[in-house]
C-alpha positions in Angstrom: 0.0 25.4 -57.0 0.1 27.8 -54.1 3.0 27.9 -51.6 0.8 26.4 -48.9 -0.2 23.5 -51.2 3.5 22.9 -51.9 4.3 22.9 -48.2 1.8 20.1 -47.7 3.8 17.9 -50.1 7.3 18.6 -48.7 8.7 17.2 -45.5 12.0 18.5 -44.2 13.8 16.6 -41.5 17.2 16.3 -39.9 17.8 12.8 -41.1 17.4 10.6 -44.2 14.9 7.7 -43.8 14.8 4.5 -45.9 11.2 5.2 -46.8 12.0 8.5 -48.4 15.3 7.3 -49.9 15.5 3.5 -50.5 19.2 3.8 -51.5 19.9 5.0 -48.0 18.6 1.7 -46.5 20.9 -0.2 -48.8 23.8 2.0 -47.7 23.0 1.3 -44.1 23.1 -2.4 -44.6 26.4 -2.2 -46.5 27.8 -0.1 -43.6 26.7 -2.7 -41.1 28.4 -5.5 -43.1 31.5 -3.4 -43.6 31.8 -2.5 -39.9 31.1 -6.1 -38.8 34.2 -7.2 -40.8 36.5 -4.5 -39.5 39.4 -5.8 -37.3 38.0 -4.0 -34.2 34.6 -5.8 -34.4 35.3 -9.0 -36.3 31.7 -10.3 -36.4 31.3 -12.3 -39.6 27.9 -13.5 -38.6 26.4 -10.1 -38.5 28.2 -9.3 -41.9 26.6 -12.4 -43.4 23.1 -11.5 -42.1 23.5 -8.0 -43.6 24.4 -9.5 -46.9 21.6 -11.9 -46.8 19.2 -9.0 -46.3 20.8 -7.1 -49.2 20.4 -10.2 -51.3 16.7 -10.6 -50.5 16.0 -7.0 -51.1 17.8 -6.9 -54.5 16.1 -10.1 -55.6 12.7 -8.7 -54.7 13.4 -5.5 -56.6 14.7 -7.4 -59.6 11.4 -9.2 -60.1 9.1 -6.2 -59.8 7.6 -4.5 -62.8 8.5 -0.9 -63.2 5.3 1.2 -63.4 4.7 3.4 -66.4 5.2 6.5 -64.3 8.5 5.3 -62.8 9.7 4.3 -66.2 9.0 7.7 -67.8 10.7 9.4 -64.8 13.8 7.2 -65.5 13.8 8.1 -69.2 12.3 4.9 -70.7 10.1 6.3 -73.5 9.3 3.3 -75.7 7.4 0.2 -74.8 10.3 -2.0 -75.7 12.5 0.0 -73.3 10.0 -0.5 -70.5 9.7 -4.2 -71.3 13.5 -4.6 -71.1 13.6 -2.7 -67.7 11.0 -5.0 -66.3 12.6 -8.2 -67.5 15.1 -9.8 -65.0 18.5 -10.3 -66.5 19.5 -13.9 -67.1 22.9 -12.9 -68.3 25.7 -14.7 -66.6 23.4 -17.2 -64.8 24.9 -20.7 -64.7 28.3 -19.5 -65.6 31.3 -19.5 -63.4 33.4 -16.5 -63.1 37.0 -17.3 -64.0 
């Protein structure tokens, strides 16, 4: 690969974006919820809405299958490891924490 070809695949900007870094989007929602609950703002409705969005996103992600390419990148090498990664966890459902 030449340097020019490499430059076509690299984007450099001054800010992170959720499309480039999904964890950043989650961090933004957490920050919104945290600030909404601060004594200076005291806006529980905004905090609840941010948590609802986080819940919806995490639920959507937990039911998605991990592609073979993504599983190899994360170090899942065997088919059983990939199946376990795709399977939503049922551990702790229906149990109350005490």
